[in-house]
Phi, psi and omega in degrees: 000127183300147175302142175296125184283121182263133180288153178294148172295144183231090180297352183226170186268070175274107189241089192283086175204176179301135186291142186248057183284149169302153174312324187270001187264139179285142180303341181263356182295149176284157179283171180306320184246139172304323182284343190249097181244082186297145180264153173261017191273339189235074186277001187279359181280094174286168177296329179300311178299319181301309180306318183287329172300311180306312185293317185294321182294323189295335177281345186266335186210146177242150170247117184266150173279167188295156180301140177291124179286143188235137171221144190284156190200158183285131174289139183256054179278189184296150182298327183307335182291349192288328171300315180301317186288326182291324184296334177266010184277128178247151180290157177289134177299139185304331181291327182270344175301306192292328179289322178276313179065018190246316175278347182088184180295156178301130174279136182282132188288139181286116193257348191274115173300324182296319179296317180297318180295323177292330182287320191263356181294317181292339179285314173304315173304320188288325177294329173282327175296326178296317180298343183270349184284146177215163177058040169255160184296145180296342174292314180295321185289329175295313183293322171302321182294325177291321181289332176292317183293324184289316176307312175305319185281338186267339178303136184071029173290138177216180183057036177283144177279175181304311185296318177294315173309317180297321179293314178299322178297325175291321174310312185299316182298323174297312176304315175302313185297320182288341179268349179301155187293317185290325182296301188289341175292343183237024180307309184297323187278339185252043194289318186297319181288317178306315183298323179293317176298316175306306178296320179294315174298321174301307184298318181303317180294319173306320179293314184305321181295311178309307184289309185284345185279348181287083177287341182270100183301330180292324178289326183289320180283332174288331174296320185290342173299328174273316188237089183296119178296331178295320186284323178293317171301321178290337179292306182300318181294328180286313180302316171300314174298319185291314178302319173291330175288319172308316177297314178305310189283354186057033182253163178241102181239157180272104176259118183290121174252173178064056181289350182218079184224088189247132181254134169305145179275078181253127194274115172245024177294146187091347162290129187293138178230125176285104177300145173061031180242017187254205183293138178232102194289341180300337188267359187292160181285144171311135186301131178104345182257149168076023185302317177296308180294324177306306177305315182300315173303315185284324170296320176297319180303314199264353179297119185270358183299129181295332177287349175296130184310138182282339181237125175253119183259109181262111181233164183168169185286171176307133174091004186277340182107015184300320184291327181299319176298312181295325178285332178292313181298324173296314182298315177300313179301317175297321179297329185258006174080020180235022173285117175274307179188163174224116180236123189235122173280158184210131181312320186266012172243016187297327180296346180278345182056059180298339178305331182273000182241358180309315193273321176301320185287323179289324177305304181303322183289318182296325178294327178290339181254345189229102177307325177294321182288323180294326174297315188286326176292319176298321170301322178297315193260355183290129172068037171214085183295326180291327176287323174302327189250008178292144177253012181285107183297319185291313175300320173299327183294308184292315182281323187265333180255289185299313186295320177289321176299318178300314176305322179262024180056035172063034183243134173216151184290120173081175177274082194282147188234130173247132180248131169243113188251141168066054175297331182286343177271014187277344181130203179301158173325310189303327182305325188243006186300315179295320185298308175302327175296315183285328177288336178258006178294157174304330178297317182294340175292340187252010182298149179264016174225165178260141177248122169261118184247130177242137169195176160281163191261069176289157183312308182298309181303310182301315182304318179284307186298316187295336178273357177263131177283350182257012180252124175259116183265125182232121179258139175279335179293336176265004169296125178313133182302330184291322178288325173291323177290324170315309185288329177290320180298315179300312183297319177298317180294323172306308192277329188248352194294343180249021178267122185303136175089357182242114177244198184292333183295308187298317177300320174305315181290331172297316177299315179298315179302328195289331179056040169084011174264110176302319176305319182285326179295317176304313184295316188293320174301316182292321181291320179286330194296149187284065180252357180244143180286153170088353181219147178270163176295335176292327177288322182284331173300308191302316185290330169299315189289337183281352181284141180229153176285142182249168181298125182089345181235133183272169174302328178295310177308308182304313182294318176306312181301313182299313178299314177298318179299324180297335184240339184244130174301160179261012176197173178080197181301315186301315172294329183286321177285328171305312182297318181294318183290313186289331174291327171296306178298323184289322183272347179292132185280352178209130181310134181233152174287166191295327180296318176299313172300328174292304184308318175295319179294331177291344171273355178304147187297329191261135183294322189287352175272349188272052180255179182282132190281348180292339184300327175270304195292342183288342174268008188238020180297331170295344179246343186239132170265162173096006182280320188265340182252104187292347184266349177268150180293138171277119191209154175298142173291345178204141187289341175296340182291324176299306180308319170301310175308321191262007181248103181298334175295334180263318189258344176057223183310340182262007175289142185250124174292141172243022187281333176220141181239040176307319178305309186291325181296314179301305184307312189286322176288333182286315175310303180295327180295319187271339189240343177286147182201166185291132177053059199293333177266001176066044174282126196277335194214138180279349191280336183266130172292161181299316184291348174265008175266114188293334184248021182311305187297321178298326172291320179300309183303332185272322192260343180239074186299164186303322185286328175287321175302304169318304183296323170303316187277332186240002186305325186288322183297318180286336180290315183295339180266007180246150175285154182284132174229143177309315184295320180287318176302325179295318179297318176299314183298320181283342179277308190272332184270019183216181180301349186285342174301318183290317179295327179290321178295324179296314181295322179302313179300321182283338175271359174079021184230040184297316180302332177300334181309321188299315182294319182301310180291326178289326171295319186285325170294334177282327188279330178298140171296147171275054181265161182304326181302339186241012178294323176293317176297316179302319185300312186296319181301315175298319177298316182295326179299310185295324174294313177303307178307324179270335193233359182297326175304315178298321181299319178296323183285312184214099181307316184303337182294342174298325182275327177294329182280336177284343177296137178298000000 
């Protein structure tokens, strides 16, 4: 067998083919890269031949990423492990003390049981003290609960050297300070300082684990070369002293906390991470509202009883405020240093199939906060690209969650909270079947963190979760109406107290009419506010109060209908444009900002549809976000609005059909034809990996705008939902049968989604008719699929290698 031929290394992008300059570029103008200067001498290289070359080269060579850099970092296990580590701590031999000179002279271990008890007694008293508190803010309650958990885990620590004993003594002083009458009287007003104290105490405990777990003193001393333990301990002592003084002074000063939290540089790149699925502080509850349910959840988080259910399922009908509560808890957990992850499903993001990214996202978030988990996760995924990109939820559960937890003995530092919001918005029941299976599994009952899960009580969710003993079910529908109306009253007063013509009586009537639905109250306030010409706020209030639920419509539906009727005519051109605009927004598979939506609309096949979308959207701010801020995605303010629009019995003339996406398929393909180009980000050398290009993300943002990024990723999904038309078929042929397919692969590689190209080309092959005119295109698509399967990791590593490998 002949030796495998290795291609020459090519530090530049020499593409010996016909020049593919944009139509508006002068023949004399330089290419994007000074190294990329295509010749015009060999026009015979067709796209089919290029793809064949790519495929052949993909079997001959692989491009490996640079070796992962490693750096030492603190393991983040439970504070309880500190005692075991302390027990095994031996003094540094005198001969070694002089040689190292880092830890100082060996400290004599504390042997007096009386002294130990004196230090730890305030921690024990604090635990009892917290149980006597009542009527404190839920945020304060969560902070105190975290401090209680830390104190319980530090009790009975022994064999401390002098430096650790000094830090523990300061911790004792903090707990004594917190029990002073003047201190506890100001818990609610000093929430920010109390938050910092809680985080500093927790970080100090994690430091003790890091320092004392090093049973091998050679490792411990070498570690100290970078991180002097005495300096770190003194920094904790200083910070805690400064925070207590700040509390006494009732001042707010910027004191640096978390003085010792170093993550090892372990490479988790390539693991899927769901963008725009995390914490959104804009969705938090209004301060002072939902206090009872928030206290119930914080009590559950801080309950140290091993029998406490690991999962709390918060459920209720649409509009009850589940997401607001979820984001409030996630925000508080982040403030207090116990945030594990926040993952939100969304009705308008179902095309992303977020269910396949939930555990990879949570695992990466946990790795960011816990060095021991990060190391264990890195051990699992290293040198296994297929595992990093798997969408198999059950495999993710075992390899990304259970296996790393097993390696660290299921220990994590603190009362870690993971929030999963709106599981019911994942899609059809099949989309969450595996998620429900793993949440109700015996392994979930042993997790070292808590999961707050929210959803409507859909049949499949309700059936699965109620049967699990480790799931605590809490219904928002069962909260007494007077408590809900009290909180809605606070919200309505906040929004309408300065609106002319709206007084206390009017606001009380809005609260009563809401019938306990926060979403209706929000809609009502948005409807009444004086932002429309021709009507006073009082007139709009009167119209709102006249609304009544009708057969087949809830009060929420009736309000949606009234809002649309107030800005959109029920016939004529205005209604037609409304339907076209809302069809585009509803059928767009990822929320886009107004500018991107307008760019896409300019590519619609019919010229009469290429109007400015603000003609319609300016009237829809009560139900859609992103109307006034052109950089924010246009999306429904509540998922129930999309449900309303797609049900003709509820929305009537304002119903939006979802059967065909021909316009979007045409527009996305037209965008690819007009805007894709060779070396789109101007990368100068194939020697550099993508991650080594310092300004790569800036180049991507500048050269691949949102509408082009969207078109690259979703053109095929719109195509497969469209009926065949010759004009659309020609666009597909122009894209796959020309150099644009290579430019598309380049752009997909830069966006980090090259592997998705397989699904796109497969969909295109299924959609195209099996006629002679398309035989070459179908063959090219097959070649493209084979190439992506063999070469996507290379494109992800270094995009210019796509062109290097394309050379014959």
